[in-house]
N, C-alpha and C positions, 0 to 999 in steps of 0.2 A: 795490597789493599784488600785482597780477597779474604785475608785472615782477620781483618778488623771490620766489624759491622758498624758502619756510620750512616747517618741520614743521607738520603739521596741529594738533598739540597746542599749539604756539605761537599759531597763528592763532585757536584757540578762546579763548585768554586775552586777546587784544587788546581785544575789547569790554569786558572786565572792567577793564582798565587805563584805557580811554577813559572809562568811566563814573565811575571814582573821580577821574580828572583833572578832569572836569567839576565834581565836588563841591569840589575844591581851588580851582579857578578861581573858582567862585561865592563861595567864602569869602575871596577875594582873597589866596590864598597864592601866593608868587612862585616858590619852589623846593621840591623834594622829593627825598629820598634814596631809594635802593632799599630801605633798611631800613624807612623810613616806609611806602613802598608795600607792602612785605611784610606789615607788621603790619595794614594796612587790608584787603588783598585775600586774605590767607591763602595767599600763594604765597611760597616762600622767596626771599630776595634774590638768591642765586646764579642761580636760574632766571629771575628778572626781568632781571638783567643779561645773561644769555645770550639771552633773547628779544629784548631791545633791540639786542644786538650784530648781529643779522641785518640791521639797517637802518643800520648805520654808527655813527658817533660821535654819539649823541643827548644825552650828558651830559658833564660835566667832572669829572675825578678831584678829590676834595676839595671839590667844590661841589654835586654832585648834578645834578638835571635842572631846567631851566627849565619851569615848569608850563605857561605859555602856549605856548611853542614846541613842547613835547611834545604838548599838546592839539591844536594846529593840525596837527602832523604826522600824528597818528593820525586826525584828522578827514578828512584827504585820503586816507590809507591805507585807511580803512574806508568811503570814499565817503559820509561823513556831511555833506559840504558840498553834497549835492544830494538832492532828494526822490526816493524810490523808491516807486512804487505797486505794491502786491501784491494778489492776489485771494484770497478765502477760498472754498473749495468745501466745502459742508456746513455748514448753519446750524442744527445741533441744539443741545443744551444747552452743549456745549463750544464750538461755533462762536459761539454768542451771547456767551459769556464773552469770547472773543477780540475780538468786535466792540465790546463795551463797554470793553475794555482799549485796543484799537486803538493800541498802542504809543505811549501818551501820554508816555512817558519820553524819547522822541526825536522831534525835528522832521524826521527824515530818512526815516522809514518810515510809510506810510499804507495801510490797507486801503481801496481805492477802489471795489471791486466784490465782491459776494458772489453765490454761486450755490447753488441748492437745488432739489430735486424737489418740495418741498411747495408746492402751489398756494395754500395759505392765507397764505403769507408772501411768495411771489414777487410782484413789482410793488409791494412796500412799501419803506419806508426804515427800517432798524433802526440805531440809534446813529449816524445820519448817513450810513449806507452803503446804497446801493440794492441790493436783492436781485433777481437775475435768474433766470429759469428755466434749467435745464440746457441747453435747446435753443438758448439764445442765448450760451452760454459761448464757443464758438469765435469768433464774430463780435465779441463784446465785448472779449475778450482782445486780439484783433488791432487793433480800433479804438482801444482805450486803450493799446496798446503795452505790455501787462503781460507780463513774462516770468518772474515769480516767483509761485508759488501756495502757499497753506497748505491742506493736505488733512486734513479732519476728517470724512470720510464713513464709513459703516459698512464694516467689513472686507470683506464680500463684493463691495462695489462699488469698492474702492480701485484695483485694477489697471485696470479698464475706464476709470475716470475719469482715472487717470494717463496712459493711452494717448491719451485725448482732449486732455489738457493738452499732451502732447508734440506732437500733431498741430497744435495751435494755436500752437506756437512757444515754449511755456514751457521755460526752461532750468534752472530751479531749483524744487525741491519740498520744502517743509517738511512732513514726513509724520508726522502724529500718530496714524495707525493702527498696529496691531501687525503689519500685513502688510509684508513686505519686497518692495518694488516692483522690477519688471524694466523698465529704461529704457535708451535708447541711451547710448553712452559720452559723448556731448556734453551730457547732462543730469545735473545733480548732485542727489542726494537726501540730505536731512538728516533722519535718523530721530529722533523724540522719543517714547520709550516710557515713559510715566509709571510703569507697573507695574514695568518693568525698573529704573528709577531708584530706586524705593522698595526693591526687593529688594536692590539694590547698597548702598543706605544702611544697611539692616538688617545686611547682611554686615559693613560697615565698623564699625558700632557693636559688633558681637559680637567682632570680631577685632583692632581697633586702639584704642589708648588715647589717643594724642596726635593730635588732629585735624590740626594744622598739619603734623606730620611725615608723617601719612598722605597728605595732599594732595601734599606734596613728593615722596614716594617714588612715588606713582602717576603724577604728572606726569613724573618722570624716566623711568619705564618707558614711558610713552606716547611720549616723545621718542625713545627707543631703537628703538621699533618702526616709526617713520616711514620 
């Protein structure tokens, strides 16, 4: 995907398509149309066809898309054909939930190391993941060649920890804190603010009646702003 410049809104939808294609493949379905995909993932068919068009001719007019071929294409596009180890920094209540989840819906992502300042849990193994003290973070990240981290520390510590992650060679941070991090241009931060998402959901419920049309219009606007 790095070789193909696509809108960020499209990139965010690719894992959604990939997940549903896995369901279809497991159900031994051979082909799928953009209309069927639209009904399943709640994205209008025109948007799906536009998303797929960035990658060339993935389907055939009058036939639809070959499920196995499309699944294999997105598997490579999303790097799902190789294992990616990530680190978790901050093993509080939310961090523990992520450890227990540990991305079991995919075989390509694994939390392989976690870090925390709490001496009561450092040196232990939680949900199969070793918990290291913060003092060992730099060395462990480099030794394990981890360049993606999930950040779930308290807000006051977020920027300092992010600085240390960058110094250790981390190139991507999934930020679950409400603080907007300052990082070098070569480091990508994906912010996940649950309170923000809930407020957005409440706004949608109050102002939009048709859920699918709401998704479509918002997606279209997101595409226009890329």
